[in-house]
N, CA, C, O and the ligand as a Tripos MOL2 file, in Angstrom:
@<TRIPOS>MOLECULE
protein
  257   255    65     0     0
PROTEIN
NO_CHARGES

@<TRIPOS>ATOM
      1 N          73.0170   90.1970  135.8480 N.3       1 MET1
      2 CA         74.3500   90.6670  135.4510 C.3       1 MET1
      3 C          74.3020   91.4840  134.1690 C.2       1 MET1
      4 O          73.6280   91.1090  133.2090 O.2       1 MET1
      5 N          75.0000   92.5720  134.1580 N.am      2 ALA2
      6 CA         75.0370   93.4130  132.9630 C.3       2 ALA2
      7 C          76.0020   92.8150  131.9450 C.2       2 ALA2
      8 O          77.0100   92.2120  132.3140 O.2       2 ALA2
      9 N          75.6950   92.9800  130.6930 N.am      3 PRO3
     10 CA         76.6130   92.4840  129.6420 C.3       3 PRO3
     11 C          77.9220   93.2540  129.6910 C.2       3 PRO3
     12 O          77.9390   94.4360  130.0330 O.2       3 PRO3
     13 N          79.0120   92.5910  129.3530 N.am      4 PRO4
     14 CA         80.3280   93.2570  129.3960 C.3       4 PRO4
     15 C          80.4250   94.3410  128.3480 C.2       4 PRO4
     16 O          79.8590   94.2290  127.2610 O.2       4 PRO4
     17 N          81.1320   95.3680  128.6790 N.am      5 ARG5
     18 CA         81.3610   96.4420  127.7100 C.3       5 ARG5
     19 C          82.6580   96.1450  126.9660 C.2       5 ARG5
     20 O          83.7430   96.2100  127.5430 O.2       5 ARG5
     21 N          82.5420   95.8300  125.7250 N.am      6 ASN6
     22 CA         83.7210   95.4160  124.9600 C.3       6 ASN6
     23 C          84.5580   96.5850  124.4520 C.2       6 ASN6
     24 O          85.6740   96.3940  123.9670 O.2       6 ASN6
     25 N          84.0250   97.7720  124.5630 N.am      7 ARG7
     26 CA         84.7200   98.9040  123.9400 C.3       7 ARG7
     27 C          85.8830   99.4220  124.7690 C.2       7 ARG7
     28 O          86.7760  100.0730  124.2280 O.2       7 ARG7
     29 N          85.8930   99.1600  126.0130 N.am      8 GLU8
     30 CA         86.9560   99.7410  126.8400 C.3       8 GLU8
     31 C          87.7320   98.6580  127.5620 C.2       8 GLU8
     32 O          87.7920   98.6240  128.7910 O.2       8 GLU8
     33 N          88.3140   97.7920  126.7890 N.am      9 PHE9
     34 CA         89.0650   96.6730  127.3750 C.3       9 PHE9
     35 C          90.5160   97.0500  127.6650 C.2       9 PHE9
     36 O          91.2180   96.3090  128.3530 O.2       9 PHE9
     37 N          90.9660   98.1720  127.1590 N.am     10 ALA10
     38 CA         92.3520   98.5750  127.4120 C.3      10 ALA10
     39 C          92.5920   98.6370  128.9100 C.2      10 ALA10
     40 O          91.8060   99.2290  129.6490 O.2      10 ALA10
     41 N          93.6670   98.0340  129.3470 N.am     11 GLY11
     42 CA         93.9340   98.0150  130.7810 C.3      11 GLY11
     43 C          93.6080   96.6640  131.3710 C.2      11 GLY11
     44 O          94.0930   96.3050  132.4440 O.2      11 GLY11
     45 N          92.7880   95.9230  130.6660 N.am     12 ASN12
     46 CA         92.4970   94.5670  131.1190 C.3      12 ASN12
     47 C          93.6810   93.6700  130.7790 C.2      12 ASN12
     48 O          94.1030   93.6180  129.6240 O.2      12 ASN12
     49 N          94.2070   92.9860  131.7410 N.am     13 LYS13
     50 CA         95.4080   92.1770  131.5010 C.3      13 LYS13
     51 C          95.2040   91.0580  130.4960 C.2      13 LYS13
     52 O          96.1560   90.5880  129.8740 O.2      13 LYS13
     53 N          93.9760   90.6410  130.3440 N.am     14 SER14
     54 CA         93.7270   89.5350  129.4270 C.3      14 SER14
     55 C          93.6460   90.0210  127.9840 C.2      14 SER14
     56 O          93.5790   89.2220  127.0500 O.2      14 SER14
     57 N          93.6520   91.3330  127.8170 N.am     15 TYR15
     58 CA         93.5490   91.8720  126.4660 C.3      15 TYR15
     59 C          94.9230   92.1960  125.9130 C.2      15 TYR15
     60 O          95.6820   92.9580  126.5130 O.2      15 TYR15
     61 N          95.2420   91.6110  124.7570 N.am     16 LEU16
     62 CA         96.5120   91.9160  124.1050 C.3      16 LEU16
     63 C          96.2360   92.5260  122.7390 C.2      16 LEU16
     64 O          95.5230   91.9370  121.9270 O.2      16 LEU16
     65 N          96.7920   93.6920  122.4830 N.am     17 PRO17
     66 CA         96.6060   94.3150  121.1730 C.3      17 PRO17
     67 C          97.3200   93.5280  120.0850 C.2      17 PRO17
     68 O          98.2220   92.7380  120.3630 O.2      17 PRO17
     69 N          96.9160   93.7460  118.8750 N.am     18 SER18
     70 CA         97.5780   93.0790  117.7570 C.3      18 SER18
     71 C          97.4530   93.9590  116.5280 C.2      18 SER18
     72 O          96.5970   94.8410  116.4580 O.2      18 SER18
     73 N          98.3130   93.7050  115.5710 N.am     19 LYS19
     74 CA         98.2700   94.4460  114.3170 C.3      19 LYS19
     75 C          99.0210   93.6520  113.2700 C.2      19 LYS19
     76 O          99.8210   92.7780  113.6030 O.2      19 LYS19
     77 N          98.7650   93.9520  112.0020 N.am     20 PRO20
     78 CA         99.4010   93.1790  110.9340 C.3      20 PRO20
     79 C         100.8310   93.6220  110.6760 C.2      20 PRO20
     80 O         101.1650   94.8010  110.7890 O.2      20 PRO20
     81 N         101.6590   92.6610  110.3290 N.am     21 CYS21
     82 CA        103.0360   92.9420  109.9460 C.3      21 CYS21
     83 C         103.0380   93.7510  108.6570 C.2      21 CYS21
     84 O         102.2610   93.4800  107.7410 O.2      21 CYS21
     85 N         103.9150   94.7440  108.5930 N.am     22 ALA22
     86 CA        103.9590   95.6290  107.4220 C.3      22 ALA22
     87 C         104.4720   94.9080  106.1830 C.2      22 ALA22
     88 O         104.2390   95.3640  105.0640 O.2      22 ALA22
     89 N         105.1600   93.8030  106.3660 N.am     23 VAL23
     90 CA        105.7500   93.0880  105.2390 C.3      23 VAL23
     91 C         104.8940   91.9080  104.7980 C.2      23 VAL23
     92 O         104.4910   91.8240  103.6380 O.2      23 VAL23
     93 N         104.6190   91.0010  105.7240 N.am     24 CYS24
     94 CA        103.9270   89.7670  105.3390 C.3      24 CYS24
     95 C         102.4460   89.7980  105.6840 C.2      24 CYS24
     96 O         101.6880   88.9370  105.2360 O.2      24 CYS24
     97 N         102.0270   90.7750  106.4690 N.am     25 GLY25
     98 CA        100.6120   90.8930  106.7760 C.3      25 GLY25
     99 C         100.1350   89.9740  107.8830 C.2      25 GLY25
    100 O          98.9580   89.9790  108.2430 O.2      25 GLY25
    101 N         101.0430   89.1960  108.4130 N.am     26 ARG26
    102 CA        100.6810   88.2760  109.4760 C.3      26 ARG26
    103 C         100.3560   89.0430  110.7620 C.2      26 ARG26
    104 O         101.0120   90.0270  111.1020 O.2      26 ARG26
    105 N          99.3430   88.5710  111.4530 N.am     27 THR27
    106 CA         98.9480   89.2690  112.6670 C.3      27 THR27
    107 C          99.9790   89.0890  113.7680 C.2      27 THR27
    108 O         100.3590   87.9670  114.1030 O.2      27 THR27
    109 N         100.4230   90.2030  114.3230 N.am     28 MET28
    110 CA        101.3750   90.1580  115.4290 C.3      28 MET28
    111 C         100.6200   90.4380  116.7140 C.2      28 MET28
    112 O          99.8600   91.4020  116.8000 O.2      28 MET28
    113 N         100.8250   89.6210  117.6790 N.am     29 THR29
    114 CA        100.2020   89.8440  118.9780 C.3      29 THR29
    115 C         101.2240   90.4650  119.9220 C.2      29 THR29
    116 O         102.3990   90.0960  119.9360 O.2      29 THR29
    117 N         100.7510   91.3890  120.6840 N.am     30 TRP30
    118 CA        101.6250   92.1320  121.6090 C.3      30 TRP30
    119 C         102.4820   91.1920  122.4460 C.2      30 TRP30
    120 O         102.0070   90.1780  122.9570 O.2      30 TRP30
    121 N         103.7380   91.5470  122.5710 N.am     31 ARG31
    122 CA        104.6570   90.7890  123.4190 C.3      31 ARG31
    123 C         105.2170   91.7190  124.4890 C.2      31 ARG31
    124 O         105.3350   92.9290  124.2990 O.2      31 ARG31
    125 N         105.5500   91.1190  125.5940 N.am     32 ARG32
    126 CA        106.0950   91.9260  126.6830 C.3      32 ARG32
    127 C         107.3570   92.6830  126.2420 C.2      32 ARG32
    128 O         107.6170   93.8050  126.6750 O.2      32 ARG32
    129 N         108.1210   92.0340  125.3730 N.am     33 ALA33
    130 CA        109.3640   92.6450  124.8880 C.3      33 ALA33
    131 C         109.0870   93.9130  124.0880 C.2      33 ALA33
    132 O         109.9600   94.7630  123.9130 O.2      33 ALA33
    133 N         107.8380   94.0210  123.6040 N.am     34 TRP34
    134 CA        107.4910   95.1800  122.7990 C.3      34 TRP34
    135 C         106.7570   96.2420  123.6070 C.2      34 TRP34
    136 O         106.2400   97.2090  123.0470 O.2      34 TRP34
    137 N         106.7130   96.0630  124.8900 N.am     35 ALA35
    138 CA        105.9240   96.9620  125.7340 C.3      35 ALA35
    139 C         106.2750   98.4290  125.5070 C.2      35 ALA35
    140 O         105.3990   99.2930  125.4970 O.2      35 ALA35
    141 N         107.5540   98.6970  125.3280 N.am     36 LYS36
    142 CA        107.9950  100.0880  125.1930 C.3      36 LYS36
    143 C         108.0210  100.5670  123.7580 C.2      36 LYS36
    144 O         108.0620  101.7690  123.4920 O.2      36 LYS36
    145 N         107.9970   99.6120  122.8260 N.am     37 THR37
    146 CA        108.1730   99.9930  121.4260 C.3      37 THR37
    147 C         107.0010   99.5870  120.5410 C.2      37 THR37
    148 O         107.0850   99.6480  119.3150 O.2      37 THR37
    149 N         105.9170   99.1750  121.1720 N.am     38 TRP38
    150 CA        104.7900   98.6310  120.4000 C.3      38 TRP38
    151 C         104.3700   99.5560  119.2630 C.2      38 TRP38
    152 O         104.1030   99.0940  118.1540 O.2      38 TRP38
    153 N         104.3090  100.8350  119.5270 N.am     39 ASP39
    154 CA        103.8760  101.7610  118.4810 C.3      39 ASP39
    155 C         104.8330  101.7840  117.2980 C.2      39 ASP39
    156 O         104.4360  102.0860  116.1730 O.2      39 ASP39
    157 N         106.1000  101.4610  117.5620 N.am     40 ALA40
    158 CA        107.1090  101.5110  116.5100 C.3      40 ALA40
    159 C         107.2860  100.1580  115.8280 C.2      40 ALA40
    160 O         107.8560  100.0810  114.7390 O.2      40 ALA40
    161 N         106.8060   99.1030  116.4540 N.am     41 VAL41
    162 CA        106.9640   97.7690  115.8750 C.3      41 VAL41
    163 C         106.1040   97.6270  114.6290 C.2      41 VAL41
    164 O         104.8980   97.8730  114.6540 O.2      41 VAL41
    165 N         106.7350   97.2340  113.5630 N.am     42 ARG42
    166 CA        105.9880   97.1120  112.3020 C.3      42 ARG42
    167 C         106.1920   95.7440  111.6620 C.2      42 ARG42
    168 O         105.4750   95.3850  110.7280 O.2      42 ARG42
    169 N         107.1540   94.9830  112.1520 N.am     43 TYR43
    170 CA        107.4740   93.7080  111.5210 C.3      43 TYR43
    171 C         107.3660   92.5650  112.5240 C.2      43 TYR43
    172 O         107.6960   92.7290  113.6990 O.2      43 TYR43
    173 N         106.9030   91.4100  112.0580 N.am     44 CYS44
    174 CA        106.6600   90.2970  112.9640 C.3      44 CYS44
    175 C         107.9500   89.6000  113.3360 C.2      44 CYS44
    176 O         107.9960   88.8700  114.3260 O.2      44 CYS44
    177 N         108.9930   89.8110  112.5620 N.am     45 SER45
    178 CA        110.2280   89.0840  112.8130 C.3      45 SER45
    179 C         111.4200   89.8390  112.2310 C.2      45 SER45
    180 O         111.2690   90.7840  111.4560 O.2      45 SER45
    181 N         112.5970   89.3930  112.6280 N.am     46 GLU46
    182 CA        113.8220   90.0050  112.0930 C.3      46 GLU46
    183 C         113.8720   89.8530  110.5750 C.2      46 GLU46
    184 O         114.3400   90.7310  109.8490 O.2      46 GLU46
    185 N         113.3730   88.7110  110.1290 N.am     47 ARG47
    186 CA        113.3760   88.4350  108.6920 C.3      47 ARG47
    187 C         112.5370   89.4620  107.9330 C.2      47 ARG47
    188 O         112.9450   89.9610  106.8840 O.2      47 ARG47
    189 N         111.3750   89.7660  108.4700 N.am     48 CYS48
    190 CA        110.5260   90.7620  107.8200 C.3      48 CYS48
    191 C         111.1510   92.1440  107.9260 C.2      48 CYS48
    192 O         111.0270   92.9600  107.0130 O.2      48 CYS48
    193 N         111.8190   92.4040  109.0350 N.am     49 ARG49
    194 CA        112.4740   93.7000  109.1770 C.3      49 ARG49
    195 C         113.4990   93.9030  108.0660 C.2      49 ARG49
    196 O         113.6450   94.9950  107.5160 O.2      49 ARG49
    197 N         114.1990   92.8250  107.7560 N.am     50 ARG50
    198 CA        115.2010   92.9130  106.6900 C.3      50 ARG50
    199 C         114.5460   93.0380  105.3270 C.2      50 ARG50
    200 O         115.1000   93.6260  104.3980 O.2      50 ARG50
    201 N         113.3540   92.4710  105.2330 N.am     51 ASN51
    202 CA        112.6680   92.4780  103.9550 C.3      51 ASN51
    203 C         111.8630   93.7530  103.7190 C.2      51 ASN51
    204 O         111.2220   93.8990  102.6780 O.2      51 ASN51
    205 N         111.8920   94.6550  104.6570 N.am     52 ARG52
    206 CA        111.1310   95.8870  104.4690 C.3      52 ARG52
    207 C         111.6280   96.6000  103.2210 C.2      52 ARG52
    208 O         112.8320   96.7290  103.0010 O.2      52 ARG52
    209 N         110.7140   97.0470  102.4350 N.am     53 GLY53
    210 CA        111.1020   97.7380  101.2160 C.3      53 GLY53
    211 C         111.4330   96.7910  100.0910 C.2      53 GLY53
    212 O         111.5740   97.2060   98.9400 O.2      53 GLY53
    213 N         111.5590   95.5080  100.4210 N.am     54 ALA54
    214 CA        111.9040   94.5320   99.3940 C.3      54 ALA54
    215 C         110.7000   94.2340   98.5020 C.2      54 ALA54
    216 O         110.8500   93.8090   97.3560 O.2      54 ALA54
    217 N         109.5150   94.4630   99.0430 N.am     55 VAL55
    218 CA        108.3070   94.2090   98.2740 C.3      55 VAL55
    219 C         108.2510   95.1470   97.0770 C.2      55 VAL55
    220 O         108.2330   96.3680   97.2330 O.2      55 VAL55
    221 N         108.2240   94.5740   95.8990 N.am     56 GLY56
    222 CA        108.1810   95.3880   94.6910 C.3      56 GLY56
    223 C         109.5700   95.7760   94.2230 C.2      56 GLY56
    224 O         109.7160   96.4200   93.1830 O.2      56 GLY56
    225 N         110.5990   95.3910   94.9810 N.am     57 ALA57
    226 CA        111.9650   95.7340   94.5970 C.3      57 ALA57
    227 C         112.8580   94.5130   94.7450 C.2      57 ALA57
    228 O         114.0250   94.6320   95.1190 O.2      57 ALA57
    229 N         112.3160   93.3530   94.4570 N.am     58 ALA58
    230 CA        113.0650   92.1250   94.6160 C.3      58 ALA58
    231 C         114.3350   92.1460   93.7720 C.2      58 ALA58
    232 O         114.3130   92.5090   92.5970 O.2      58 ALA58
    233 N         115.4220   91.7550   94.3870 N.am     59 GLY59
    234 CA        116.6770   91.6900   93.6620 C.3      59 GLY59
    235 C         117.4570   92.9830   93.6960 C.2      59 GLY59
    236 O         118.5800   93.0430   93.1950 O.2      59 GLY59
    237 N         116.8890   94.0080   94.2720 N.am     60 ALA60
    238 CA        117.5530   95.3010   94.2900 C.3      60 ALA60
    239 C         118.6250   95.3730   95.3720 C.2      60 ALA60
    240 O         119.5150   96.2230   95.3330 O.2      60 ALA60
    241 N         118.5210   94.4660   96.3310 N.am     61 ALA61
    242 CA        119.4720   94.5460   97.4510 C.3      61 ALA61
    243 C         119.9690   93.1580   97.8170 C.2      61 ALA61
    244 O         119.8000   92.6960   98.9460 O.2      61 ALA61
    245 N         120.5760   92.5130   96.8560 N.am     62 ARG62
    246 CA        121.0540   91.1750   97.1210 C.3      62 ARG62
    247 C         122.3670   91.1980   97.9110 C.2      62 ARG62
    248 O         123.2200   92.0620   97.7090 O.2      62 ARG62
    249 N         122.4970   90.2480   98.7900 N.am     63 ASP63
    250 CA        123.7040   90.2070   99.6200 C.3      63 ASP63
    251 C         124.7610   89.2800   99.0600 C.2      63 ASP63
    252 O         125.9380   89.4050   99.3970 O.2      63 ASP63
    253 N         124.3580   88.3580   98.2130 N.am     64 ASP64
    254 CA        125.3060   87.3900   97.6800 C.3      64 ASP64
    255 C         125.7220   87.8140   96.2940 C.2      64 ASP64
    256 O         126.5250   87.1340   95.6550 O.2      64 ASP64
    257 ZN        106.0880   89.6220  108.8740 Zn       65 ZN65
@<TRIPOS>BOND
     1     1     2 1
     2     2     3 1
     3     3     4 2
     4     3     5 am
     5     5     6 1
     6     6     7 1
     7     7     8 2
     8     7     9 am
     9     9    10 1
    10    10    11 1
    11    11    12 2
    12    11    13 am
    13    13    14 1
    14    14    15 1
    15    15    16 2
    16    15    17 am
    17    17    18 1
    18    18    19 1
    19    19    20 2
    20    19    21 am
    21    21    22 1
    22    22    23 1
    23    23    24 2
    24    23    25 am
    25    25    26 1
    26    26    27 1
    27    27    28 2
    28    27    29 am
    29    29    30 1
    30    30    31 1
    31    31    32 2
    32    31    33 am
    33    33    34 1
    34    34    35 1
    35    35    36 2
    36    35    37 am
    37    37    38 1
    38    38    39 1
    39    39    40 2
    40    39    41 am
    41    41    42 1
    42    42    43 1
    43    43    44 2
    44    43    45 am
    45    45    46 1
    46    46    47 1
    47    47    48 2
    48    47    49 am
    49    49    50 1
    50    50    51 1
    51    51    52 2
    52    51    53 am
    53    53    54 1
    54    54    55 1
    55    55    56 2
    56    55    57 am
    57    57    58 1
    58    58    59 1
    59    59    60 2
    60    59    61 am
    61    61    62 1
    62    62    63 1
    63    63    64 2
    64    63    65 am
    65    65    66 1
    66    66    67 1
    67    67    68 2
    68    67    69 am
    69    69    70 1
    70    70    71 1
    71    71    72 2
    72    71    73 am
    73    73    74 1
    74    74    75 1
    75    75    76 2
    76    75    77 am
    77    77    78 1
    78    78    79 1
    79    79    80 2
    80    79    81 am
    81    81    82 1
    82    82    83 1
    83    83    84 2
    84    83    85 am
    85    85    86 1
    86    86    87 1
    87    87    88 2
    88    87    89 am
    89    89    90 1
    90    90    91 1
    91    91    92 2
    92    91    93 am
    93    93    94 1
    94    94    95 1
    95    95    96 2
    96    95    97 am
    97    97    98 1
    98    98    99 1
    99    99   100 2
   100    99   101 am
   101   101   102 1
   102   102   103 1
   103   103   104 2
   104   103   105 am
   105   105   106 1
   106   106   107 1
   107   107   108 2
   108   107   109 am
   109   109   110 1
   110   110   111 1
   111   111   112 2
   112   111   113 am
   113   113   114 1
   114   114   115 1
   115   115   116 2
   116   115   117 am
   117   117   118 1
   118   118   119 1
   119   119   120 2
   120   119   121 am
   121   121   122 1
   122   122   123 1
   123   123   124 2
   124   123   125 am
   125   125   126 1
   126   126   127 1
   127   127   128 2
   128   127   129 am
   129   129   130 1
   130   130   131 1
   131   131   132 2
   132   131   133 am
   133   133   134 1
   134   134   135 1
   135   135   136 2
   136   135   137 am
   137   137   138 1
   138   138   139 1
   139   139   140 2
   140   139   141 am
   141   141   142 1
   142   142   143 1
   143   143   144 2
   144   143   145 am
   145   145   146 1
   146   146   147 1
   147   147   148 2
   148   147   149 am
   149   149   150 1
   150   150   151 1
   151   151   152 2
   152   151   153 am
   153   153   154 1
   154   154   155 1
   155   155   156 2
   156   155   157 am
   157   157   158 1
   158   158   159 1
   159   159   160 2
   160   159   161 am
   161   161   162 1
   162   162   163 1
   163   163   164 2
   164   163   165 am
   165   165   166 1
   166   166   167 1
   167   167   168 2
   168   167   169 am
   169   169   170 1
   170   170   171 1
   171   171   172 2
   172   171   173 am
   173   173   174 1
   174   174   175 1
   175   175   176 2
   176   175   177 am
   177   177   178 1
   178   178   179 1
   179   179   180 2
   180   179   181 am
   181   181   182 1
   182   182   183 1
   183   183   184 2
   184   183   185 am
   185   185   186 1
   186   186   187 1
   187   187   188 2
   188   187   189 am
   189   189   190 1
   190   190   191 1
   191   191   192 2
   192   191   193 am
   193   193   194 1
   194   194   195 1
   195   195   196 2
   196   195   197 am
   197   197   198 1
   198   198   199 1
   199   199   200 2
   200   199   201 am
   201   201   202 1
   202   202   203 1
   203   203   204 2
   204   203   205 am
   205   205   206 1
   206   206   207 1
   207   207   208 2
   208   207   209 am
   209   209   210 1
   210   210   211 1
   211   211   212 2
   212   211   213 am
   213   213   214 1
   214   214   215 1
   215   215   216 2
   216   215   217 am
   217   217   218 1
   218   218   219 1
   219   219   220 2
   220   219   221 am
   221   221   222 1
   222   222   223 1
   223   223   224 2
   224   223   225 am
   225   225   226 1
   226   226   227 1
   227   227   228 2
   228   227   229 am
   229   229   230 1
   230   230   231 1
   231   231   232 2
   232   231   233 am
   233   233   234 1
   234   234   235 1
   235   235   236 2
   236   235   237 am
   237   237   238 1
   238   238   239 1
   239   239   240 2
   240   239   241 am
   241   241   242 1
   242   242   243 1
   243   243   244 2
   244   243   245 am
   245   245   246 1
   246   246   247 1
   247   247   248 2
   248   247   249 am
   249   249   250 1
   250   250   251 1
   251   251   252 2
   252   251   253 am
   253   253   254 1
   254   254   255 1
   255   255   256 2
@<TRIPOS>SUBSTRUCTURE
     1 MET1         2 RESIDUE 1 A MET
     2 ALA2         6 RESIDUE 1 A ALA
     3 PRO3        10 RESIDUE 1 A PRO
     4 PRO4        14 RESIDUE 1 A PRO
     5 ARG5        18 RESIDUE 1 A ARG
     6 ASN6        22 RESIDUE 1 A ASN
     7 ARG7        26 RESIDUE 1 A ARG
     8 GLU8        30 RESIDUE 1 A GLU
     9 PHE9        34 RESIDUE 1 A PHE
    10 ALA10       38 RESIDUE 1 A ALA
    11 GLY11       42 RESIDUE 1 A GLY
    12 ASN12       46 RESIDUE 1 A ASN
    13 LYS13       50 RESIDUE 1 A LYS
    14 SER14       54 RESIDUE 1 A SER
    15 TYR15       58 RESIDUE 1 A TYR
    16 LEU16       62 RESIDUE 1 A LEU
    17 PRO17       66 RESIDUE 1 A PRO
    18 SER18       70 RESIDUE 1 A SER
    19 LYS19       74 RESIDUE 1 A LYS
    20 PRO20       78 RESIDUE 1 A PRO
    21 CYS21       82 RESIDUE 1 A CYS
    22 ALA22       86 RESIDUE 1 A ALA
    23 VAL23       90 RESIDUE 1 A VAL
    24 CYS24       94 RESIDUE 1 A CYS
    25 GLY25       98 RESIDUE 1 A GLY
    26 ARG26      102 RESIDUE 1 A ARG
    27 THR27      106 RESIDUE 1 A THR
    28 MET28      110 RESIDUE 1 A MET
    29 THR29      114 RESIDUE 1 A THR
    30 TRP30      118 RESIDUE 1 A TRP
    31 ARG31      122 RESIDUE 1 A ARG
    32 ARG32      126 RESIDUE 1 A ARG
    33 ALA33      130 RESIDUE 1 A ALA
    34 TRP34      134 RESIDUE 1 A TRP
    35 ALA35      138 RESIDUE 1 A ALA
    36 LYS36      142 RESIDUE 1 A LYS
    37 THR37      146 RESIDUE 1 A THR
    38 TRP38      150 RESIDUE 1 A TRP
    39 ASP39      154 RESIDUE 1 A ASP
    40 ALA40      158 RESIDUE 1 A ALA
    41 VAL41      162 RESIDUE 1 A VAL
    42 ARG42      166 RESIDUE 1 A ARG
    43 TYR43      170 RESIDUE 1 A TYR
    44 CYS44      174 RESIDUE 1 A CYS
    45 SER45      178 RESIDUE 1 A SER
    46 GLU46      182 RESIDUE 1 A GLU
    47 ARG47      186 RESIDUE 1 A ARG
    48 CYS48      190 RESIDUE 1 A CYS
    49 ARG49      194 RESIDUE 1 A ARG
    50 ARG50      198 RESIDUE 1 A ARG
    51 ASN51      202 RESIDUE 1 A ASN
    52 ARG52      206 RESIDUE 1 A ARG
    53 GLY53      210 RESIDUE 1 A GLY
    54 ALA54      214 RESIDUE 1 A ALA
    55 VAL55      218 RESIDUE 1 A VAL
    56 GLY56      222 RESIDUE 1 A GLY
    57 ALA57      226 RESIDUE 1 A ALA
    58 ALA58      230 RESIDUE 1 A ALA
    59 GLY59      234 RESIDUE 1 A GLY
    60 ALA60      238 RESIDUE 1 A ALA
    61 ALA61      242 RESIDUE 1 A ALA
    62 ARG62      246 RESIDUE 1 A ARG
    63 ASP63      250 RESIDUE 1 A ASP
    64 ASP64      254 RESIDUE 1 A ASP
    65 ZN65       257 GROUP 0 **** ****
């Protein structure tokens, strides 16, 4: 048996892409809900989405 080629796994159903959240850095694993927007997804959660830009600007956009 030939060794598997790891470089071209795209298309394999068992392979899920992942990338770090732009806010917290946590690794996000591809979700079916993101199938159409994966390239645009930058935050792991709604909370991080709200916190975008908050890094380094804490207190600049308080809601209370
Ligand atoms: Zn996050």
